[in-house]
C-alpha positions in Angstrom: -21.1 10.5 9.7 -19.1 7.2 8.9 -17.0 6.8 11.9 -16.5 3.1 12.5 -18.8 1.2 10.7 -17.7 -1.9 8.7 -18.7 -1.6 5.3 -19.1 -4.1 2.4 -18.6 -3.8 -1.1 -18.7 -6.7 -3.8 -17.2 -8.0 -7.3 -20.2 -7.7 -9.4 -18.8 -7.9 -12.9 -15.7 -10.4 -14.2 -14.4 -9.7 -18.1 -11.5 -12.0 -18.4 -9.2 -11.9 -21.6 -7.1 -14.5 -23.2 -4.2 -13.5 -23.7 -1.9 -13.2 -26.9 0.4 -16.3 -26.6 3.8 -15.9 -24.2 5.1 -18.7 -22.1 5.3 -15.4 -19.7 1.8 -15.1 -19.6 -0.2 -16.9 -17.5 -3.6 -15.2 -16.5 -5.3 -15.1 -12.4 -8.8 -14.8 -12.4 -10.1 -12.2 -8.9 -10.6 -14.7 -6.2 -11.9 -12.7 -3.9 -15.7 -11.1 -4.6 -16.2 -9.8 -1.5 -15.0 -7.8 0.9 -15.8 -5.8 4.4 -13.4 -2.7 5.2 -13.7 0.1 7.9 -13.3 4.0 7.7 -9.4 3.6 8.6 -8.7 1.0 6.4 -10.1 3.0 3.7 -7.8 5.8 4.4 -4.7 4.1 5.0 -5.0 2.2 1.4 -6.0 5.5 0.2 -2.3 6.7 1.3 -0.7 4.1 0.5 -1.7 4.6 -3.0 -1.0 8.3 -2.8 2.8 7.9 -2.1 4.1 8.8 -5.3 8.0 9.2 -5.3 8.0 12.0 -7.4 4.7 13.9 -5.4 4.9 16.4 -2.8 3.9 14.2 0.0 3.0 17.1 2.6 0.5 17.6 0.0 -0.5 14.6 -0.4 -1.4 14.1 3.2 -3.3 17.1 3.1 -5.5 15.6 0.0 -6.1 12.5 1.8 -7.2 14.1 4.8 -9.3 16.6 2.7 -11.2 13.5 1.4 -10.6 12.0 4.5 -13.2 14.7 6.1 -15.0 14.4 2.8 -15.8 10.9 2.6 -17.1 10.9 6.5 -19.6 12.9 5.5 -21.2 11.6 2.8 -20.9 8.0 3.7 -23.5 6.6 6.6 -22.4 4.9 9.2 -25.3 2.3 9.4 -25.7 0.5 6.2 -24.3 -2.7 5.6 -22.8 -1.9 2.1 -20.6 0.8 1.0 -22.3 4.1 -1.3 -21.6 7.4 -1.5 -24.8 9.6 -0.4 -26.3 11.7 -2.8 -25.3 14.4 -1.2 -21.4 14.0 -3.0 -23.3 15.4 -5.8 -23.1 18.8 -4.1 -19.6 18.9 -4.1 -18.1 21.4 -6.6 -17.1 19.2 -9.9 -13.1 19.2 -9.3 -13.9 18.2 -5.7 -16.2 15.0 -6.1 -13.5 13.6 -8.7 -10.6 14.0 -6.3 -12.5 12.5 -3.5 -14.0 9.8 -6.0 -10.4 9.2 -7.2 -9.0 8.8 -4.0 -11.4 6.5 -2.7 -11.5 4.1 -5.9 -7.5 3.9 -5.6 -8.0 3.0 -1.9 -10.7 0.1 -3.4 -8.4 -0.9 -5.9 -6.2 -1.3 -3.0 -7.7 -3.4 -1.0 -9.2 -5.8 -3.5 -5.7 -6.9 -4.7 -4.3 -7.2 -1.3 -7.4 -9.4 -0.1 -6.7 -11.5 -3.4 -3.2 -12.3 -1.8 -0.6 -9.4 -2.9 1.1 -8.2 -0.4 3.6 -5.4 -1.8 2.5 -2.5 -4.3 4.7 0.0 -6.3 4.2 3.1 -8.7 4.3 2.0 -12.2 6.0 4.7 -13.2 9.0 4.4 -10.7 10.5 1.3 -12.9 12.2 1.3 -16.3 10.6 -0.2 -19.4 13.4 -1.9 -21.6 13.1 -1.4 -25.0 10.7 1.1 -26.7 7.5 1.3 -24.7 4.4 0.0 -26.2 2.1 2.3 -25.5 2.1 6.2 -24.3 -0.1 5.4 -21.6 0.9 2.8 -18.5 -1.0 1.0 -15.6 -1.3 2.5 -11.7 0.2 -0.1 -9.7 2.7 -3.1 -9.9 1.8 -5.7 -7.1 3.4 -8.8 -5.4 2.4 -11.8 -3.6 4.7 -14.0 -1.0 5.7 -17.1 -3.3 5.4 -15.5 -6.8 8.1 -14.3 -8.9 6.2 -12.6 -11.7 3.8 -10.0 -10.5 0.8 -8.4 -11.7 -0.2 -4.8 -12.9 -3.4 -3.3 -11.9 -5.0 -0.4 -13.3 -8.1 1.5 -11.4 -10.6 3.2 -12.4 -13.3 5.2 -10.6 -16.9 6.7 -11.1 -19.6 8.7 -9.4 -21.9 9.5 -12.7 -21.4 7.5 -15.5 -23.3 4.6 -16.3 -22.7 1.0 -15.9 -22.4 0.7 -19.9 -20.0 3.4 -19.9 -17.8 2.1 -16.6 -18.1 -0.8 -18.2 -16.3 0.4 -21.3 -13.6 2.5 -19.7 -12.4 -0.4 -17.1 -12.8 -2.4 -20.0 -10.1 0.0 -22.2 -8.0 0.4 -19.2 -6.9 -3.2 -19.0 -6.8 -3.2 -23.0 -4.7 -0.1 -23.2 -3.1 0.3 -20.2 -2.5 -3.2 -18.5 -2.3 -5.8 -21.9 0.6 -4.1 -23.5 3.0 -4.4 -20.8 2.5 -8.2 -20.1 5.1 -10.7 -20.9 7.7 -7.7 -21.2 11.1 -6.7 -19.0 10.6 -4.0 -17.1 12.8 -3.1 -14.2 13.9 -6.5 -13.0 10.7 -8.1 -13.8 8.0 -9.7 -15.7 4.1 -9.4 -15.1 2.7 -12.4 -16.1 -0.8 -11.1 -15.0 -2.6 -8.0 -14.6 -6.5 -6.1 -13.3 -8.3 -3.2 -14.4 -10.5 -2.8 -10.8 -13.4 -0.9 -11.3 -15.5 1.3 -8.4 -18.7 2.0 -9.8 -20.5 4.3 -7.4 -23.2 6.1 -9.0 -25.7 4.5 -7.1 -26.3 6.0 -3.5 -27.1 2.6 -1.7 -24.6 -0.1 -3.3 -21.4 0.4 -4.7 -19.9 -1.8 -7.3 -16.3 -3.7 -7.7 -15.9 -4.4 -12.1 -12.6 -6.3 -13.1 -11.3 -7.4 -16.1 -8.1 -9.6 -15.9 -5.5 -11.9 -17.8 -7.5 -15.3 -18.5 -6.0 -18.0 -17.8 -5.9 -20.2 -21.2 -4.0 -23.1 -19.5 -0.6 -23.1 -20.6 2.1 -23.6 -18.0 4.0 -20.7 -16.8 7.4 -19.3 -18.2 10.4 -21.2 -17.5 11.9 -18.3 -15.7 15.7 -19.2 -16.9 15.3 -19.2 -19.9 17.5 -16.3 -20.7 18.8 -13.1 -18.6 16.2 -10.8 -20.2 13.4 -13.2 -19.5 14.0 -13.7 -15.9 12.0 -12.2 -13.2 12.8 -11.1 -10.0 10.2 -9.0 -7.8 12.3 -7.9 -5.4 12.4 -4.1 -6.9 8.7 -4.2 -6.2 9.0 -5.3 -2.8 11.6 -2.6 -2.1 9.7 0.2 -3.8 7.1 -0.9 -1.8 9.0 -0.1 1.2 10.3 3.1 -0.6 6.4 4.0 -1.1 6.2 4.0 3.3 8.9 5.7 3.9 8.0 8.6 1.5 4.2 8.8 3.3 5.6 8.9 6.8 8.8 10.6 6.3 8.6 12.7 3.1 9.4 12.7 -0.7 13.1 13.2 0.1 13.6 10.7 2.1 11.6 8.1 -0.2 13.0 9.4 -2.9 17.3 9.0 -1.0 16.2 5.1 -0.1 15.0 4.7 -3.6 18.5 5.6 -4.6 20.3 3.8 -1.4 21.6 7.4 -0.3 19.6 7.9 2.8 21.4 6.9 6.4 18.5 5.2 8.6 21.6 4.5 10.9 22.1 7.9 11.3 18.3 8.7 12.4 16.5 8.0 15.6 12.8 6.8 15.2 10.3 7.3 17.6 8.2 4.1 18.9 4.9 3.2 20.2 3.7 0.1 21.8 -0.2 -1.0 20.5 -1.5 -4.6 20.4 1.3 -5.6 21.6 3.8 -4.9 19.6 6.5 -1.9 18.7 5.6 0.4 15.5 8.2 2.9 14.3 5.8 6.5 14.3 5.9 8.5 11.0 5.4 12.4 10.9 1.3 12.8 11.2 6.1 2.6 11.7 6.0 -2.7 13.1 9.6 -2.1 12.6 9.9 -5.2 11.5 9.9 -4.8 7.9 11.5 -0.8 8.2 15.0 -2.4 9.9 15.5 -4.9 7.0 15.0 -1.8 4.7 17.2 -0.1 6.5 20.3 -2.6 6.7 19.6 -3.1 2.8 19.7 0.6 2.3 23.2 0.9 3.7 24.6 -2.3 2.6 26.3 -3.3 -0.1 25.3 -6.8 -0.6 21.9 -7.5 -2.2 20.5 -9.1 1.1 16.9 -7.4 -0.4 15.5 -10.9 -0.6 14.9 -11.4 3.3 11.8 -9.2 2.5 10.7 -12.9 1.4 11.0 -14.3 4.9 9.1 -11.3 6.4 6.5 -12.6 8.8 2.4 -12.3 7.9 0.0 -10.3 11.0 -2.3 -13.1 12.0 -6.3 -12.9 11.6 -6.4 -11.9 15.1 -4.0 -9.1 15.1 -5.7 -7.5 11.7 -9.0 -7.6 13.7 -8.0 -6.3 17.5 -6.4 -3.8 15.0 -9.8 -2.9 13.5 -11.8 -2.9 17.1 -9.2 -0.3 18.4 -10.3 1.8 15.1 -6.4 1.4 13.4 -5.9 -0.8 10.2 -3.0 -2.9 9.5 -2.2 -4.2 6.0 0.5 -6.9 5.0 3.4 -5.1 4.2 3.7 -3.9 7.7 2.1 -0.2 7.5 -0.7 0.8 9.7 -3.3 3.3 11.3 -3.1 3.7 14.7 -6.3 3.2 17.0 -7.7 4.1 19.7 -5.4 6.9 22.2 -6.2 5.1 25.0 -4.3 1.9 23.3 -1.5 3.4 22.7 1.5 3.1 25.3 5.3 3.4 26.0 6.6 5.9 23.7 10.4 5.3 23.0 13.0 6.5 20.9 15.3 3.9 18.6 18.8 4.2 17.0 18.8 1.5 14.2 22.6 0.7 13.1 22.4 -2.0 10.9 25.8 -3.7 11.3 27.9 -4.9 7.5 27.5 -8.5 8.3 25.2 -9.0 10.8 21.4 -8.6 11.8 19.9 -5.2 12.2 20.5 -3.8 16.0 17.8 -1.9 17.5 18.1 0.0 20.8 15.0 1.6 22.7 14.7 4.1 25.5 11.1 5.1 26.4 10.1 8.8 26.6 7.5 10.5 28.8 3.9 9.7 27.3 2.3 12.4 29.7 -0.3 14.5 27.9 0.3 13.2 24.8 -1.9 12.0 22.3 -1.2 9.8 18.7 -5.3 9.9 17.1 -4.9 9.1 13.4 -1.4 8.9 13.2 0.1 6.1 10.2 3.0 4.5 11.7 4.9 0.6 10.6 5.8 -2.4 13.3 9.2 -2.8 14.8 9.6 -6.4 16.8 12.1 -9.4 16.5 15.5 -8.1 15.2 16.9 -6.9 18.4 20.5 -7.8 18.7 23.7 -6.9 21.2 24.7 -3.8 18.7 22.8 -1.2 20.7 23.9 2.0 21.4 21.0 3.8 23.9 19.7 7.7 22.7 20.4 9.8 25.2 18.5 13.0 23.7 14.5 13.3 24.0 12.9 13.8 20.7 10.8 16.1 20.1 7.3 14.4 19.0 6.4 16.7 15.8 3.3 14.5 15.3 1.7 14.4 19.0 -0.6 17.0 20.1 -0.8 18.1 23.8 -4.2 17.8 25.1 
């Protein structure tokens, strides 16, 4: 069983596509061609990719958990390279396809994260302006720090197709689902480039990544101020990324209400846990810093969402410490908690985002004796404590914890 071994996977095929002449389209080849990931990182990535607004998240969580247990039994815990073993072929076809698709989504997400992208949202959450160029569309929209434009991404995966057949599948995914939307105004943003990321898992010894992408034609990027219809603002993607996290942690009702800005986090209380020297808000089954900013934006009439661009990134040391603890930390602040013995100081917080001030954090210690938190997904809450505090007196029922 695959329990802890860090696995390696590489980008073995890269195909660039010269875009149509458009000053808003500027290609970017993948820079990361090798990556390592732990079981927790892959499972967390799969969960992130499952947090679709319209999907019942209880069903999505069950599906991810099912695949988590399946994958653990069809990947070894000793070889360096990631691969699905021959035993995976014994699964019923629909079970195998579900597992392969979820694994492919997770690998595609990790590839984009390793290539410098921080926030992700589902493409269908954003309105296409004007007539749609095709009935098909990509899976995801990715945003990175310091870039006003965004990237589109389509995930493909197979356990059975030949190399030649899958090469064609990835190419068509780019040409038919990604390329038509480049340079177009969608929601508040413009995608200047995109990728089709394919996970070829036919070999039982070595899975491979195939990528088709927008090639750089040497032209400078477009002027962001050429006109209101051509301006790109990625903040909706970044906000949507955290709505996806809220969907994952607290269910689709909360995620959709947050996206509509009808949810009131100031009327809620949240449970936290100390892990790796930081405080994390814990979901049902989150570093509070990203979420508290989102909480403030949801309840504010001001467009303060640009604060997300200033969120500090996690240090390499902290990310590695999470791996050693059996957990995982992602660039947006979402995490999978590590071993029970590394967790302590369960507390509740009230978040009271004042209208014209920094969000407030109130923390109270809980009795955590006899509780464990194996495999909980969370998101971190740290340095925005403000004087607007109110202590929560009532103890909460920790539904996501299990008694020994």
